[in-house]
C-alpha positions in Angstrom: -10.2 9.5 -20.9 -8.4 11.0 -17.5 -7.3 8.6 -14.9 -9.6 7.7 -12.0 -8.8 9.4 -9.0 -6.4 7.0 -6.6 -8.0 4.9 -3.9 -6.7 5.4 -0.3 -7.1 3.0 2.9 -5.6 3.6 6.2 -4.5 0.7 8.5 -3.6 1.3 12.4 -0.3 -0.7 13.6 0.6 -1.0 16.9 4.1 -0.9 17.1 5.4 -4.0 19.1 8.5 -4.6 21.5 9.9 -6.8 19.0 9.9 -4.1 16.7 12.1 -1.4 18.5 16.0 -1.2 19.3 17.1 -0.4 23.1 16.4 3.2 22.8 12.5 2.5 22.5 12.5 3.5 18.6 11.5 1.4 15.7 14.1 -0.6 13.7 13.8 1.1 10.1 13.2 -2.3 8.6 10.1 -2.8 10.1 8.5 -0.1 8.3 8.4 -2.5 5.4 6.1 -4.5 7.3 3.9 -1.7 7.8 3.5 -1.1 4.5 2.8 -4.3 3.5 0.0 -4.5 6.0 -1.3 -1.4 4.6 -1.1 -2.8 1.0 -2.9 -5.9 1.9 -5.7 -4.4 3.5 -6.0 -1.7 0.3 -6.1 -4.9 -2.0 -8.7 -6.7 0.4 -11.1 -3.4 0.6 -11.0 -3.1 -3.3 -11.0 -7.1 -4.4 -7.5 -7.3 -5.2 -6.1 -9.2 -2.3 -3.1 -11.3 -2.5 -5.4 -14.6 -2.9 -7.1 -13.1 -6.0 -3.8 -12.8 -7.6 -2.5 -16.4 -6.9 -5.7 -17.9 -7.8 -5.3 -16.7 -11.2 -1.4 -17.5 -11.3 -0.2 -14.2 -10.8 2.5 -13.2 -8.7 3.4 -9.2 -8.1 6.8 -8.8 -6.8 8.1 -5.7 -5.7 10.9 -4.1 -8.1 11.2 -0.7 -6.6 10.7 0.6 -2.8 11.7 4.0 -1.4 10.8 5.0 2.1 11.4 8.5 3.5 11.8 8.3 7.2 10.9 12.0 8.5 10.5 11.3 12.6 10.9 8.2 14.8 8.0 5.8 15.5 8.7 4.3 19.2 7.1 1.3 21.2 4.0 1.6 21.9 3.1 4.2 19.4 -0.2 3.6 17.1 0.6 4.5 13.2 -1.9 4.8 10.8 -0.8 3.7 7.7 -2.4 5.1 4.6 -2.1 3.2 1.5 -2.9 4.5 -2.2 -3.5 2.8 -5.1 -2.7 5.0 -8.5 -4.1 3.9 -11.6 -1.7 3.2 -14.1 -1.8 2.4 -18.2 0.4 -0.4 -17.9 0.2 -3.6 -16.0 1.8 -2.7 -12.7 0.7 -1.8 -9.5 1.9 1.8 -7.4 1.2 2.4 -4.5 2.2 5.6 -2.0 2.2 5.8 1.7 1.9 7.8 4.5 2.6 7.0 7.8 1.6 9.1 10.8 1.6 8.7 14.8 -2.2 8.4 15.6 -1.8 10.4 18.9 -0.4 13.8 17.3 -0.3 13.4 13.7 3.6 13.6 13.1 4.5 12.3 9.7 7.1 9.4 10.4 7.6 8.7 6.6 6.7 8.3 3.1 7.2 5.6 0.8 6.5 4.1 -2.6 6.5 0.7 -4.0 6.0 -0.6 -7.7 5.3 -3.9 -8.4 5.1 -5.6 -11.8 3.2 -8.9 -12.7 4.6 -12.3 -13.5 3.2 -15.8 -13.9 4.3 -19.0 -11.6 7.5 -19.1 -13.8 8.5 -15.6 -13.0 7.8 -14.2 -16.7 6.8 -10.7 -17.1 3.0 -10.2 -17.9 2.9 -7.8 -20.7 -0.7 -7.3 -20.6 -3.7 -6.7 -18.3 -4.8 -10.1 -17.0 -8.7 -10.6 -16.4 -8.3 -9.8 -12.9 -7.0 -6.3 -13.4 -8.8 -5.8 -16.4 -12.0 -6.1 -14.4 -10.5 -4.1 -11.7 -9.7 -1.2 -13.9 -13.2 -1.3 -15.0 -14.7 -1.1 -11.7 -11.9 1.4 -10.5 -13.2 4.0 -13.6 -16.5 3.6 -12.7 -16.3 4.7 -9.2 -17.4 1.5 -7.8 -14.3 0.8 -5.3 -16.7 2.3 -2.9 -15.2 0.3 0.3 -11.8 2.0 0.1 -11.6 5.5 1.3 -11.1 8.3 -1.0 -8.1 10.0 -0.9 -8.2 13.2 1.7 -6.1 16.2 2.7 -4.7 15.4 5.4 -5.1 17.7 8.2 -1.7 17.4 9.4 -0.4 19.3 6.7 
């Protein structure tokens, strides 16, 4: 059986004054918060919100984060953050991101996060818990309809 297609959702953020430096350029660390916003919104769209994990005693800490900065975001910019979840054969969450300036489509950054699953004691979960088993079954059946399917970027 082939893996189901990735699912994506785009979140628009507006760069706030406090996120930029004296030159009006977004400080690099603030991009992580934009990724978080997009990942949370994607999770809510497909029924895997943080609250769903916590209700079952599951934590999903980030163990790997990669960001490639391409062009600076600036104070006042509206930035579209596309978060794409990738189906995996092991109990972890892999999400890729593309950040673009909404006004002109300029690619600002690309990123990837990997999250593992742990219980409340911080012990690694090595098998899919029921929450993810159900989600994987729905995903395989194509039921993640609330999320936007990944689309070819018109800016590529």
